[in-house]
N, C-alpha and C positions, 0 to 999 in steps of 0.2 A: 362467776358468782361473787356477790358482795361478801366481804369478810364476815364470818360467823363464828360462834362459839360451838365447838364440836367435841363431843365425848367419844373417845376411841376405846373399844373393848380390846385391851391388851392381854393376850394369852400367854405371853412369854416366848412366842415364836416369831419367826422372821416376817410372816405376812402381815400380821397386825402392826408390827413395829414399823414396817415400811408405809403402811397406811397412815400412821401418825407423821412420819417424815414428810410425805407428800402433802398432807393437809397443812402442816406447819410451813412448808415452802410456799404454799399458796397464800400464806398470810393469815390463816385462820387461828383463832385462839384454841389451842388443843388441850384437852384434859384426858389423862389416862385412867382407866378403870379396869380392875381385874376382879374376877369372881373367886371366892373361896368356896369350894364345893366338896372337897374330900373331908370326910369325918371319921375315917378309920373304922367304920362300923362293919365293913365287909373286908375280909382278909383277901387282899389281892395278891396273886402269885407273881413271881418274877417273869418278865417278858421272855420270849423264847431266845432272844439274843443277848439278854442282859442289858439292853439299851433302853432308853426312854421310848415308850411306844404307845402312850395313851394320854388322854386329856383328863382322866379320872384315876387317881392313884396316889400313892405316898410320895411321888416326886413333885407334888403340887408346890411345896415350899420353894423348891428350886425354880419352878416356873414363875412363881410370884416374884422371886428375887431377880430373875431375868427381866421380867416386865418392869420392875422397879429400876433396874439398870438402864433400860431403854428410856424411861421417863427422865431419869437423872441426866443421861447423855443429851437428851433433847431440851432439858430445862423446863419441863412441863409438870403441872401438878399431878399427883398420883394418889389413887384411892383403892383400897381393897374392901370389897363388900362381901359380907358373910351371907352366902346363899345356901349353906349346907342343909338346912331343914327343908328349904324349897326344892333343892335338887333331889334330896332323898324322896320327897313326896311325889314330885312331878316326873322324875326320870327313873330312879331306881325301882320304886314300887310299881310304877307303870310297866317297866320292863318285866318285872316278875309276874305281874298279873297277866300280861299278854302271853308270856310263855306258858303259864299255868293253864291258860284257856286254849292252848294249841296253836297260837299264832306266832309270827316272827316279827317282833317290833323293830322299829328303826330309831335307836336312841338319839342319833344326831338330829333328825328332824324334830323329834320331841323336845330336845334341849333347846334348839334354836327357837322353836315356836313358843314354848312355855317359859324358858329361862332367859336366854340372851336377848330376845326381842320382846320380852314381856316383863317378868319379875325384875330383871336387872334394871330396866329403865325406871320401873316404879320405885325400886329401892334407891336408885341414884337421886331421884326427885326428893324422896324422904330425907336423904342425907344432905339436901341443900345444894345438889349439883344441878344448876339450872343451865341448860344448853339449848341450842337451836337444832342440832343434828346429832345423830348417833352413827358412827362409822365402824366398820369391821374390816378384817382382812379377807373376807370372802371373795372368790373369783366369780363375779357376776356384775351386771350393769343395770342401773335404774335410770331410765331415760324418758323424757317427755315425748309423748306421742306427737308426731308432726301435725296432726289434724286437730289438736285440742289440748286441754290441760291435763289429760289423764297421763299417769306415769306407767311406763311399761317396765316389766322385769325381763331382762334379756340375758342370754348366755354370755359368758366371758369370751374375750378375744382368743385366749389360750384354751382351745377345746379340751386339751388333755387335763386341764386343771379346773374346768368349769364346775361351779358348785350351785348353779341355779336350781338344780333338782331339790336341794335341801331348803330352799327358800320359797317354795310355791305357796305357802300359807300367808305370805305378806299381802296385806290389802292396801288400798290407796292411802289411808290415813298413816299407816306405818311407813310406806314407801316414801311419802313426802318428807319424812324425817330421817331417811336412811341415806348414807353415802357409802359407796363401794369403790374406793380409790384404785384398787388393783384390777378393775374390770378390763382395762385395755392393755395390760402387761402380761408377759410370760413369767413363769417361775424363775427362769434364768435372769431376766431383767430385774426382778425383785431382789434376788440375792446380790446382784451387782450394786444396786442402789443401797442395800443395807451395808455392804462392805465399804462403799464410798463414804457412807455416813459415819463409819467407825463403830458400827454396832456389833457387839460381841455375839449376837444371835444370827449373824449373817449366814452361817453355814450349819446352823442347828438342825438336827434331823427332824422330820415331820412326825406328827402323831399318826399311828397306824390303826388304832382301835380306840374305843371310848373308855376302855378299862384296862389297866395294867394286868398282863397275864391272860387276857381274854375274858370272856363273859362267864365262864363256868363258876367262879366263886359266888356269883349272884344266884345261881340256880341250884346249888348243891342241896340246900335245905328243903327244896321242893321236889327233889328227885325221887321218883317211885318207879322201880323197874316194872316192865309190862311186856305184852306180846308184840311181835312183829308179824303181821299177816301178809300173805300174797294177795294178788288181785281177786283170787277165787275165795278168799276167806280162810285159807288154811294157815295155821301157825307155822312159821319157818324160823323163828328165832325169838330172842328176848332183847329189849332195849334197856338202857340204864336210867331212863327218865326222859319224857318227850321234850322237855325243855332243852336238851342237849342236841336236838336235831331240827333241821329246817327242810321245807319242801325243796326237792332237787338235790339234796345231799346224797353222796355215794359212799364216801369213806366213813368208817367207824360204825357201820351197821351191825357188824358181828354176825353176819348171816353167811353160811357156807352155800355157795351157789355156783353153777357152771356158767352163769352169765352175770354181767354187771347189773346190780339192782340199785334203785334210787328211791328216796322217800317220796311217795306220791301224795300222801295225806297224813294229817295228824288228827287223831280222834281223842280229844281231851276227856270226854265222858267215859269212854272205855279205856282210857290211858293206853292207847295202842297206836302203832304206826302201820301204815299200809305201804308196802314196797313193791316195785315192779320195774318193768323195762323203761328205758329212756323215752321211747315213743309214747308212753302213756302219760308223760308229764305235760304234754301240750294241751292248751285250752284256748278257745277262740273268744271267750267272753269273761267278764268279771263285773262285779258290783263294788262300788266304793262309797264310803260315807265320809262325814266331816269334810266335805268338799269346799274348797275356797276358790273363787274366781278372782284373779288379781284385779281385774277391771271393776269388780263389785257388781257386775251385771251377769247373772246366770243366763245361759242360752235357753230360749223358749222352745226350741225344736232341735232335731238332730244336728250335731256339730261334727264336721269332718276335720280331723286334726291328726297329729302324731302323738303317740303316747309311749312313755317309758315306765316299765314296772320295777326297775331297780337302778341304782346309781351306776352311771357309765355304761348302761346298756343302750344300744342304738334304738332310737325311737321307731315305732312301727305305725303304719297307717291304721287308723281306727275311726269308728263312728261312736260318738258319745251322746247318749240319750239322757236328758234329765228325767229322774225317776222319783221326784219328791224333794222335800226340803233338805238340802245338803246331801242328796244321793244322786248317783249316776250309774247307768249301765254302759259298759264299754264293749264294743264288738270289734275285734281285730280282723283286718283283711286276711292275715295269715295267723294261724295258731301260735301262741307264745309258750315257751317252756318255763316250767317251775314258777307259776304265779303264786306268790306266797301271801296269804292273809296276814295283815299286820304291817306289811310293807306299804310304801306309797306308790301310787301311779300318778305321773305328772304329764300334763298336756302341753304340747308345743305347737306353735305356728311359725315355722322358720326359726328365727333366733329368739322369738318371744315366748315367754312362759305364760300360758293362758290360765293355768291353775292346776289343781290336783286334789287328791284325797287319799284316804286310807283304805286299802283293799280289804274287803270283807269276805268274799268268796270268789271262786273261779269255776267255770263249767261250760 
């Protein structure tokens, strides 16, 4: 690739730092940018281990300083963009709305779609940061299709770290401006490169959640206790607020039973949970909306592919039927357990991400 001007989203972690290192070594002009998203409006509790465990929380200033240190070490320009209002609007309020409606949102997908690959780029342009490409530390690959000019989104070489699931919303226009320098590396190789480059973040722990102390601080204001019903409609217990539960959850139901019970459904209208046996969690179909096809070309007829209903779950054979503008119906060859409305379903053909959408219902 001819030498270009590249903006790297520096999070303060090792992955994005090494992305910057690799781009600089390739001779590109690299600019580091970090988002400021923590506004203190939500009281985040301490993580369970007392260690840094989230991308949203009061440790943000330390992360920003780590990112600044990486930029200083590499001798590249560094900018901090204030996205606190946008993050609150597009991620935190979305998270609350989804849980209030009985769904289980995926804040990482939402943040990537609306903030990192959306508003961040717009704000950088407004700040006068003019670049050719945007790079991140995601473990994924963007590659030209061998038969033409289309760009494919593919899984990372390190399957244990692959993050293509979180990027299914990328279209051709965005992919043409994206670089994923870590796509062919393992996590171990990334840490070795960081250490060799003298970066202080080489062995920094990874974020484990999107919010320090877990998600509960965001949900407490909306928590209204209600009934837990069995599959026959009998009340068997009380929950502390449907936002604290997700489909497939077993622990914390507070129901005395001689057998293990799982959350089967969430009824936001009745403010109720339905609990039952594990076997009742399986469903063979789902519908999804907000569907994006990476190629930009939606299928006109039934598409046979593999589909994953949550991050790191093995893809399952499925038939995907177009059901209208931005909608699909997915039929699995074998029933899938704990399909949760609000989560994302992502479609694959081998290593290639075909697209995905947000699950609306299962049955």
